[in-house]
N, C-alpha and C positions, 0 to 999 in steps of 0.2 A: 620305400623309404630310398634319398639321394645315398648314393658311391660314390666314391673313390676311384678313377683309378688305381689299379696296382701300383703302376711306373707312377702314377704322382703323389704317390702319398711315403714313396720310397720303401717299396715293399715292408712294411711293417702292418702288422698282424692287425685284421678288421678289428677284435675283440679289445684293442687297449684302447683304441678312437675312443673319445666321449660321448654318449649320445647324447647331443641339446635338443629332442623334442619336448619330454618334460619339465623341462627346464624353459622351453619357450613357451608350453601350455600353461605355465603356473602366471610367466611378467605379462599372459593375455589375461587372463581371470583378474590378476592385478588390479591392468588397467581397466578394465570393466568392471571388478568394484568402486574402484576412485570414481571414474564417471559417474556412475549411479550415486554416490553417494557425497559428490561434493553437495556445498549448501546453496542456495537461490541465493538471488542477488538480492534481498531487500526491498522491497518500494521505500520511500517515503516521501512525507509531503514539509517542506522547508517554513516555520514559524517563525515570525521574525516576535519573539516575547518581548514583553516591558520590562526593565529593568529596577522599579518598586514599583508596587501595586499602590501604595498613596499616592502615589504622582499620578496613574494613570485613569486612575476609578472616578467615575463622575457621575452624578445621574441623568437618568432619558427620562427623557420632555420634549423632544423632537418627536409634535404629529406627523408630520412628514417621512419619519420614520419606517421603514418596512420591518418586519420584526420575525423571525422565523420560530417556532419554540418546538424543540424536540419532546413529542410527548413518551413516557417512562414505558417499557414492557412493549414494544411494539406497538404500540397502536396511534403512530401514523405521524402526521404535523400540524403545525397551525401553522397557518398565514394570519397573523393581523386577527385571529381571532375566529379564522374561516378554520375548519381540520378540515384533512384529505387522509385518508388511509391508505388511498391505491397511490403509487409512486411517481406513477406514470402522469397522473392529474395531478400532485402538488409538484412535481417538477414544470409542467406547464406553466400551472400558475406562477408560479414563481420565475420564471424567464419571463413571463409576459409582466410581471408587476416590479421584476427587477431593474425592470427600461424605467419603469416611471419614475423610480425614485431613486433618491443621490449617497444615503447611507443603509445601510444594512444591520440589523442585529442578530445573534442567535441564543436564544435564551433556553437552556437548561433546565436537566435535576438530575439528580445522582446517582437515578437507577437510567440513567438514557445510556446506552452502550456507546464507550467511542468508535464503534462503526459508525453508525448514525452519527453524532459528529464531522467524522471526516467523509463520510458519503454529504455532505452538504457541503461543506469543503472547496470539496473538489470540482463537486458541482459548481458554485460562483468561481473559487476560478478558471474552469473549463470556460468559464461565457463572460470573464472578463468582467467580473464583479469583485474587484479588489476592499472596497472598504468595508467590511465586515468587523462589527468586532463583537465580541463575546460576555453574555451580561455573568454575573458575580457577587457574590454577598461578598459587602464587604466585613470583614470579624478584626 
């Protein structure tokens, strides 16, 4: 422990000086606790959502359009009716076919996980494919 010489403390009895070691220990533990429990920054994908569903929904009839179907229950994907179970093969085929097509639509099911949809959207954005639409039922 650090001692203060008697001449510098004005000849005060050392028992009267407070011991700050426990206070410093508690402060360091609090700092470590707050650092470990701080929330991580969540990552988000920016989406431009339509303002009115009636204005933007339209029938899909373009034969040159590339359709990506997300299969439910992690059964894979389809690109224009060709099924893929392996993610790497799916991404390679998507990259090759997206260069040929000008427009991409994503078709999903209510049982498809949101994670699968986001993975496909991030992949499209990473490869500068920005003309992707999501098929939805008109109610």
